[in-house]
N, C-alpha and C positions, 0 to 999 in steps of 0.2 A: 229577501228582496235584493240584497247586494249581489248575491250569487246569480240571480236571474239577470240583473243588469250587466254583470260582467260577461255572461254567456251571450247576451244580445250584442254587446259591443264586438265580441269576437266574430259572431256571425255576420254582422254588418261589415266588418273589416274584410272578411274573405269574399263577401258578396260584391262589394263596390271597389275594393282595392286589389283586384286580381292583377298579377303581373301580366304585362303585354305578351300576347301570344307570339311565339317565335315562328317566323315564316321564312322560306327561302325566296329571295328576291334577286333580280338581275341588276348588276352594276354595268352601266354603259359608258365606256371611255372613248367612244367613237371608233378608234382604231381596233379595239377589241372589247369583248364583253365576257363577263363571267357571273356565276351565281354564288351567293353566300347568304347566311342568315341575316335577318334584318337588324340584328344587334351590331353588325359591322357598319362602318361609315368610311367615306372617302376623306383623304387629306391631300391637298394639293402640294406638290413640290416643284422646285425649279430645276430644270436640267440645262446643260450647256449645249450638247449636240445630240440630245435624245429626249424623248418624252418620258418623264418619270412621275411617280406618284406613290401613295401609300394607302393601305387599307388596314383598319384596326377595329378591334372590339373592346379595347381598353385593357385587355390582358395580353393578347397576341397581336403582332403587327407584321404585315408582309409588304414588300416593296417591289415595284415593277420598273423595268427599264426597257424601252422600245426604241431601237435605233440601229444604225449600221455598226456601231462600235460598242454595243452592249457587252457586258462581261459574260464569262461562262464559268464552269466549275473547275477550272484547271488548278486552282489553289486549294481545293478541298482535299483533305487527307483520305487516301484510299482505305486506310485502316479504320477510320471512324465514320465513313459514309458508305451507304449502299446506293446502287444506281439501277435504273430501269430504262429501257429504250422502247417506246411505244408510239403508236399513232394516236393522236388526240384530235378528233373531228377532222380527220383527213390529213393532218400535218405531223411530220416526224418530230418527236420530242424526247428530251432526256430528262428524267425525273430523279431526284435524289432525296434521301432522308437519312438521319443519323442511325448508326447501329444501336446506340443507347437513346431511348426515347427522351425527347426534350433537351438533348445535349448535342446540338449541331444544326446543320442547315436542312430545311425542307424547301425544295425549290424545283422549278421546271424551266427548261430552256428550249426554245424553238430557234434553231439556226436559220430557218427560212420562214419567218412569220408572215411577212407580206412586203412586197416591193423591196426586196433585198435587205430588209431589216431583220435583226434578231430581236428576240423578246425573252426577258428573264423575269420571273416572279418568284420571290423567295423571302423566307423569314428564318430567323435563328432562335434556337432554344424555345420553341413553341410549347405551350402548355397543352394545346389540343391539336395534334398533328392531323388527325383524321378529317377534321372540318376543312383544313387547307388542302389536303390531298384530294378530297372530293371536289373542291372548288376547281382544282386544276383540270378535272375531267370536263368541266363546262366551258372552258375557254374557247372562244370562237373569234376568228378574224373575218373580214368582209368576204374573203374567198374560201372560207372553211366549208367542209362538207360534214354536216351534223351526223354523228355516229348513231346508228340504229341498234347496234349491239353494245351492251354494257362494257365499258373500258375497265381493264384490270391491269394494275401495275405489278410487275413481277420483280421483286427485289430478292432474287435468288442467288446473287453473287456471280452470275455468269457474264455480266456485262460491266465493263469499266471503261469509260471514254478516255481516261488518261493513258491507257495502254496504246491506243492508236496514235494519240498525240506524241507520245514518247518514241514510238517506232518511226514516225515521220521525221521527228527532229533528229534522231540518231542516224537515219539512213538516207533521207531524201532532201532535207531542207537546204542543204548547201547548193543544190542546183534547181530545185523545184519549189514552186509556190502552190499552196492548196488550190487556188482559183485563178491565178494569173500566170502568164508565160514568163519564165525566167531564163536561166541557161538552157533549161529544157521545158517541155510542155507542162501545163498545170496537171496535177494529179486528178483534179475534178474532171478534166477532159478525157481521162482514160477510163477503161473498164477493167474488170478482172481478167478477161481473156487477153487483153493487150498487156497487162502487167505480168501475167503468167508467161507469156511469150518472151518478154524481155528479160525476165529474171529467173524463171524456173525451167524453161524449155532448154534442154542441153543438146538438142538435135541440130541447132544452127551450125552450119559448116563454115561460115565466115570466121576468120580468126585474127582480124585486126583488133587493136586495142585502143582505138580512139574513144574518148569519153562519151561520144554520142551513139556508139553502136551497141548491139545486143550482147556481143561477147563480153564487152567490158562490164555490163550490168550483171551478166550471169556469173562471171568469175568473181566479181566483187561482193555480190549480195546473196547468191543462192545458197550459200552455206549458213547464212544468218537468218534468212526470211523464209517462212512457210506460206502456203496458200492462205491459211487462217490469218497470218500476219498481214498479208496483202489486203485481205478483206477489212481488217481493222484500220489500215492506213487509208483505204478508199472511204470507209465510213467516216473517219475523222475529217476528211477533206470535202465531204459533201456540203 
């Protein structure tokens, strides 16, 4: 009799005490939306010059920063992080994850999220990186174009955003700003054809050496910069 009662108690427990079914739900933060399992919840945070907040499931936490001065991944170690450059729902994004699972940053950066604002969503030393990486693919802003083809992040080592930044700082930053006019025009206002003409094209016949002319740039930089380098500089300044 005792054995029957114990079996009945076990049956009742699993019948009426089933764990809550895990579902994917949408989290709406007004300026952006994303999808995560319903085991996650919002936590409000206070920002100074940007909109910030947190999402957590009790084990992993990710933090977002939406604003003009949001941070990027420039302080991440290239040796311990992998990077991918993809379009997520119509917007260019940089995604990173650690080379060693659970030991580093999992994050996504939109340099042009909406209304000149950047957007970063990231968490460190996550126990379940896959859930967060899948959530990144669902991020939409008010002017996003929802992807119809599945998004794939390629962490194959071919892309590193820090290379373009370093090339810009070493060769361009003394006279040029990524997006504003300085001593010279912004890199953002130029294209690859213009950059190639000023730096790689050796057919220019003019031979003055004022800082603003083509010959100066060709003589100073074409032995150091390749077309691939120029693409990386332009990509960094977008």
